[in-house]
C-alpha positions in Angstrom: -66.1 39.7 63.2 -62.5 39.7 64.3 -61.6 42.4 67.1 -61.9 45.6 64.7 -61.1 49.0 65.4 -62.2 52.2 63.3 -59.9 54.9 63.7 -60.2 58.1 62.0 -59.0 61.6 62.5 -61.3 64.5 61.3 -61.8 68.0 60.9 -64.8 69.2 58.8 -66.8 66.1 59.7 -66.4 64.2 56.2 -64.1 61.2 57.8 -66.1 61.3 61.3 -69.3 60.6 58.9 -67.4 57.7 56.6 -66.2 56.3 60.1 -69.5 56.1 61.3 -71.3 54.8 58.4 -68.2 52.1 58.3 -68.7 51.3 61.9 -72.4 50.9 61.4 -72.0 48.4 58.3 -69.3 46.5 60.8 -71.8 45.2 63.9 -69.5 44.8 66.9 -66.3 46.9 66.2 -65.1 50.2 67.8 -65.1 53.1 66.5 -62.6 55.5 68.0 -61.2 58.9 67.7 -56.7 59.1 66.3 -56.8 61.9 69.2 -58.5 60.4 71.9 -56.4 56.8 71.3 -53.2 55.9 72.6 -51.0 54.4 69.8 -49.9 51.6 71.8 -53.6 50.6 72.3 -53.8 49.6 68.6 -51.8 46.7 68.4 -54.4 45.1 70.4 -56.6 44.6 67.8 -57.4 41.7 65.0 -58.2 44.8 62.7 -57.4 48.0 62.6 -59.4 50.4 59.4 -57.3 53.8 59.7 -58.9 57.0 58.2 -57.9 60.2 57.9 -58.8 63.4 55.3 -56.1 65.0 53.6 -54.8 69.0 54.0 -52.9 71.3 52.7 -51.0 70.1 49.8 -51.0 66.4 51.2 -50.6 66.7 54.6 -52.3 64.3 57.0 -55.5 65.9 58.9 -54.5 67.2 62.5 -54.8 64.9 64.9 -52.9 62.2 62.8 -50.2 64.6 62.8 -49.0 64.6 66.1 -48.9 61.2 66.0 -47.8 59.7 62.9 -44.3 59.0 63.7 -45.3 56.8 66.8 -46.9 54.3 64.2 -43.7 53.5 63.0 -42.7 51.8 66.3 -46.1 49.4 66.4 -45.5 45.7 66.2 -48.4 44.5 64.2 -47.8 41.3 63.3 -51.1 39.6 62.9 -52.9 42.5 62.3 -54.6 43.8 59.3 -54.9 47.1 58.4 -56.9 48.6 55.7 -57.3 52.8 55.0 -60.4 55.2 54.2 -59.8 58.6 52.9 -61.6 61.4 52.0 -60.5 64.3 49.8 -61.0 66.6 46.9 -59.8 65.1 43.8 -60.8 68.3 41.5 -59.6 71.3 43.8 -56.9 68.6 44.7 -55.7 66.9 42.2 -52.1 66.6 42.9 -52.8 65.5 46.4 -56.2 63.4 46.3 -56.1 61.5 49.8 -52.1 61.5 50.2 -52.8 61.4 53.8 -53.6 57.6 53.7 -50.6 57.0 51.4 -48.8 58.5 54.1 -50.4 56.2 57.0 -49.3 53.4 55.1 -45.8 54.6 54.6 -45.4 54.9 58.5 -46.8 51.4 59.1 -44.8 50.0 56.4 -42.3 48.1 58.7 -44.8 47.7 61.6 -45.6 43.3 60.2 -49.2 44.5 59.4 -50.7 42.9 56.8 -52.6 45.6 54.1 -56.0 44.6 53.4 -58.4 47.0 51.0 -57.2 47.9 47.8 -59.5 49.4 45.4 -59.8 50.2 41.6 -59.0 53.6 40.1 -62.1 53.4 38.3 -64.5 56.4 38.3 -61.7 58.8 40.0 -59.8 61.7 37.9 -56.8 63.0 40.0 -53.5 63.4 38.3 -51.4 62.0 41.6 -52.0 60.2 45.0 -49.4 58.9 47.5 -52.3 56.8 47.6 -52.1 54.8 44.6 -49.5 51.6 44.4 -49.5 49.9 41.3 -52.4 51.1 39.5 -54.9 50.7 42.7 -55.8 52.8 45.4 -54.7 51.6 48.9 -58.3 51.7 50.3 -61.3 53.5 50.7 -61.2 57.0 48.9 -64.4 59.3 48.9 -64.7 62.6 47.5 -67.8 64.0 49.3 -67.1 67.2 47.0 -67.3 65.7 43.8 -68.7 62.7 43.8 -71.2 62.2 47.1 -73.3 59.9 44.9 -70.9 57.6 45.0 -69.7 56.9 49.0 -72.3 54.5 49.4 -71.6 52.4 46.6 -67.9 52.4 46.8 -67.9 52.2 50.6 -69.9 48.9 50.4 -67.8 47.6 47.3 -64.9 48.0 49.7 -66.3 46.4 52.5 -67.2 43.4 50.6 -63.8 43.2 49.1 -62.4 42.9 52.3 -65.1 40.7 53.8 -62.7 37.1 54.3 -60.1 39.7 56.3 -62.8 40.6 58.3 -64.0 37.7 59.7 
């Protein structure tokens, strides 16, 4: 497996739990909390899997918020980047997993290769900054309304990136 970091910001524990599941399925990957990792270290990996919950009206999780502007200055040429996010598609239907969309926007001009987009089938939301061309840019998990779908979605997402991860 390529040198992989699973990096997350979590407030209530849902994103941390998801990050731990991802890292547990990707033997040899490193689990990092974004608040304890220098942004400059991200360019030392071949694969980055970045996770955030969405807060308020479509905001990044606090730990990401403090460093988001630094992301656009990274040189990630040759680095594959995937996203995973947690949100509530019922109560926050207009901003479902917006945070991962914001992360991708910040990384847009870094040279990174984005991986792991998924179908919107099975989701019910009105709008998301994480949707592009009819797909979600990464794994979207709703532990409030669809916790029974998390493991299946996670496994499908990882399977879709198998070639990029190895």
